[in-house]
Residue, then its C-alpha position, 0 to 999 in steps of 0.5 A: m640161714n638162721t644157722l649161718v647167722l648163729l655160727t657167724l656171730t658166735g664165731l665172731g664172739l670166739a674170735a673176739l676172745y682170741f683177739l683179747i688174749a693175743s693182743g697182750l702177747a702181740l703188744i709185749f713182743g712187738l714193742m719189747d721183744v719179750l715172748n711172755f709164756a706167763h700170759g695165760a697164768f695172768l689170765t687165770v689169776s685175773a679170772y679167779a679174782a673176777w669170779r670172787t668179786a662177781d660172786a660177792i656182789g652179784g648183778t650188773a654191779g658185780l660184773l663191773a666190779a669184776l672187770g675192774a678187779g680182773v684188769l687190776t689183778g692182771l696189771l699188778l701181776a705183770v708189773v711185779t713180774e717185769l720189775l722182779l724178773i723180766r727187767r734183769l733179762y732184757g736181751k736174753p730171750k732164752e732166759q726170758i722163755l725159761v722164766t715165763v714158762g716156769l711161771s706158766l706152770t707154777i701159778p696155775a698149780l698154786v691157783q688149783s691148790y687154793a681154789g681146787a681143780d673143779s671149775r666154778p660157775f661165773p655169775v653174770p647178770d640176767w640180761l647177759s645170760g640170755t639171747v638176742g634175736v638176729l635175723g631169726a637166730r638166737v645169739p647168746a648176749n655175751r658174744f656181743l659184749l666180747i665183740g664190743a670189748a675186742l673192737a675197743v681194745l683194737i682201736g685203743v692199741r692202734l691209737l697207742l702205737t700210732r698217736t703216742r710217744y710211748g710206742l716210739i720210745v719203746r720201739a727205739g729202746v728195743e733197738d738201741r737202749a743206750m742211745v735213747s737213755a742218753l737222750g734223757v728218756d726213761v726207757m725202763r719206765a716205758f717198758t714197765l708201762v707196756f708190760a703192765l698194759g699187756g697184763a691188763l689185757a690178759g686180765l680183761a681176757g680172763v674176766l670175759s673168758g669167764v663170761y664166755f664159758g660161764s665158769v672159771s678153771p685153774h688151767r683154762g688160761t693155759s689152754l687159751l694161751i695156745f690159741g693166742f699164740v696161734v693167732v699171733i703167729i698167723g697174724g704176725l708178731h709185730s702187727i696188731t691189725g694182722v692179729a685181729w684178722a687172724a683171730l677173726a679167721a681162727g674163730l670163724v674156721q673153728q666154729y664152722a668146722n665144729y658144726y659142719v664137720s664134727g664136734g672137736f674138729g674145729d681145733i684141728a682146723v685151726v692148726v691146719l690153718l696155721a700150717l697153711v699160713i706158715l707154708a704159704r708165707p715167704t721166708p728168706g731164701r724161699r719164694g712164697p706162692a704169690e711171689w712164684l706166681r708173679r715171677r712165672t706170669a712175668t716170664r710168660r708176658p711179652a715185654l712192652h716197648p716204650g710206645g705201649t706195644a709188644 
């Protein structure tokens, strides 16, 4: 029982990290139709900015300052990228992919040349480096910080999409920018704000990845971005709630597989989960298992007359 509780809560912490990474990806693509491969690079730079800040200040104040520095770094990187590069490429998906992939390779290399290839320990307060007892299991305290942050981001993004005019403006602008601009709405400003929010979420994920792993390294953002894309594909590119459920599934599956099968098998299990979802998801011209079962059952069921009898 203790092992199951520990695996479940640590799996929820890993799921929270995956969601924090994937939420920015899903937000930018869902609202702006931009597949941002530089998201992991934003995460890496933000993590190093947070590490420098936390190392200089220390303690709880250092962690709070690191959170602010990381989020601000991700936001500024996203704004600069959108203004200088992405703004010229709206409606050109191939060029967007080439530019963001180039950034995803260049920025970590620059970080490595500046900070070195070795990982650096991320300083955290004493209360966050210990464990918390839950039903007899000793769970790392930082997992609860990640879970709380993920819940706050999920609620905040849902409110943004459903309760503010910016979500509507950006969605409409993606479909018909000329029409929205003719109504007097500054669509480009809204695009920049959404891209900035995605960068801020990447920055938050970068800081909390340092807390989760206890260190920062130049290429961690790239490796985590792979799981972020897996989660987004499983959950759906246009559904933040679906992304949250997908992150939950991926985190738990990976944690359980690593323990009950073998260490390192969790990564394979997540890929298998992705393949199963893709194969089971209905696509145009092909029936999914659920649709096939519904049709098969309907053909075998006797028709009912209006009176309710066969």
